[in-house]
C-alpha positions as CSV (number, residue, x, y, z in Angstrom):
1,X,47.8,91.5,85.9
2,X,50.4,94.2,85.9
3,X,53.8,93.4,85.6
4,X,56.2,96.5,86.0
5,X,60.0,97.4,85.2
6,X,59.9,94.8,82.0
7,X,62.6,95.7,79.2
8,X,60.8,95.2,75.6
9,X,62.1,91.5,75.2
10,X,60.9,90.5,78.7
11,X,57.5,92.2,78.1
12,X,56.8,90.2,75.1
13,X,58.1,87.1,76.8
14,X,55.7,87.9,79.5
15,X,52.9,88.6,77.3
16,X,53.2,85.4,75.3
17,X,53.2,83.3,78.8
18,X,50.0,85.2,79.7
19,X,48.4,84.9,76.4
20,X,49.3,81.0,76.7
21,X,47.5,80.6,80.0
22,X,44.2,82.0,78.8
23,X,44.9,85.9,79.5
24,X,44.2,89.0,77.2
25,X,47.3,90.4,76.2
26,X,46.3,92.4,73.3
27,X,44.5,96.1,74.0
28,X,42.8,95.7,70.7
29,X,41.1,92.3,72.0
30,X,37.1,92.2,72.2
31,X,37.9,90.7,75.6
32,X,38.8,94.0,76.9
33,X,35.5,95.4,77.4
34,X,33.4,92.3,78.3
35,X,32.8,91.3,81.9
36,X,30.4,88.5,83.6
37,X,29.1,87.3,86.8
38,X,30.4,83.7,87.4
39,X,26.8,82.6,86.0
40,X,26.1,78.8,86.0
41,X,26.4,76.4,87.3
42,X,29.1,78.3,89.8
43,X,26.0,80.4,91.0
44,X,22.8,78.9,92.6
45,X,21.1,81.6,91.3
46,X,22.1,81.9,87.8
47,X,19.9,80.8,85.1
48,X,22.2,80.9,82.5
49,X,25.7,80.4,81.0
50,X,27.5,83.7,81.1
51,X,30.9,82.5,80.2
52,X,29.2,81.1,76.6
53,X,27.1,84.3,76.0
54,X,30.6,86.4,76.8
55,X,32.3,84.1,74.0
56,X,29.6,84.7,71.6
57,X,29.7,88.5,72.3
58,X,33.7,88.4,72.0
59,X,33.5,86.4,68.5
60,X,31.2,88.8,66.9
61,X,32.2,92.6,68.2
62,X,30.9,94.2,65.1
63,X,27.6,93.4,66.8
64,X,28.3,95.5,69.6
65,X,27.5,99.3,70.6
66,X,30.7,100.5,71.9
67,X,30.1,100.5,75.7
68,X,31.5,97.8,77.7
69,X,29.5,94.9,78.3
70,X,28.6,93.4,81.5
71,X,27.0,89.4,81.3
72,X,24.7,88.6,83.6
73,X,22.7,85.4,84.6
74,X,19.9,87.2,87.4
75,X,18.5,90.3,88.4
76,X,21.1,90.8,90.9
77,X,23.9,91.7,88.4
78,X,26.9,90.6,90.4
79,X,30.1,92.0,89.3
80,X,28.9,94.9,87.2
81,X,31.3,97.6,86.3
82,X,30.7,101.3,87.9
83,X,30.7,103.1,84.9
84,X,28.7,103.2,81.9
85,X,27.7,99.9,80.3
86,X,25.6,97.7,78.6
87,X,24.0,94.6,80.6
88,X,23.4,91.4,78.6
89,X,21.4,89.0,80.4
90,X,22.0,85.1,79.7
91,X,18.9,82.8,80.3
92,X,16.7,85.4,81.2
93,X,13.9,86.3,78.8
94,X,12.6,89.8,79.2
């Protein structure tokens, strides 16, 4: 979400509202480098819960390699970023 043309006070208020709605407004948050496909149960092809795995990864940033992480729940890897990243599979044994 980009909200242009705010003074500092307004920017802080908007960031607080976005954060209270569940969005990340802190550039240092581990969430800024985690993406995921929708996973189960939202996708019929998914074999795992991508949201739960993403939450585990965000809670343990010291276990990450430094590359952005994309969590997927099937071999299609929907929504994968174009650049270098690490793919983590939810519910898929390799």
